[in-house]
N, C-alpha and C positions, 0 to 999 in steps of 0.2 A: 740870948735866950731868956735871961732874967727879966727883960723888959717886954718881950714879945710873947705873950701867953699863948697865942694861936700857934706860933712856931713851936713852942714847947709841947703843946698838945699833939701836933703833927709828928714830932720826933718820937714821942712816947707811943703813938699809934703805929708808926712804921717799924720801930725797933724794939718796943717793949722795954726800952732802957731810959734811964734818967741821967746818963753820962754823955759827955761830948768828947770828941766829935762823933756824929752819926753821918756817915757818907753813903749816899745811895747812887749806885752806878747801874743803870738799867734796872734790873729787878733784884740785884744783890744789895743787901744792907750790911754795911760794915760799921761795927761799933768800936770806937777807939781807933788809934792810928796804927794801921797794919800795912806797911809799905808793900809787902809781897802780895797781899790780897787786893790792894788797890791796883797794882800793876797788872795782876792777873785779870781783874774785872775790866780794866781798860783795854786789854789786848783782845778781848772777845768781840 
């Protein structure tokens, strides 16, 4: 992210967050690593 300014802008636009990871699964945006939310989003 530090070298890719466009990716950083997209991350902030999608999540309103400046932390990583930002994971987008379908329409769900998950900020931080949350295994339960990732599994739930993948099972939909």
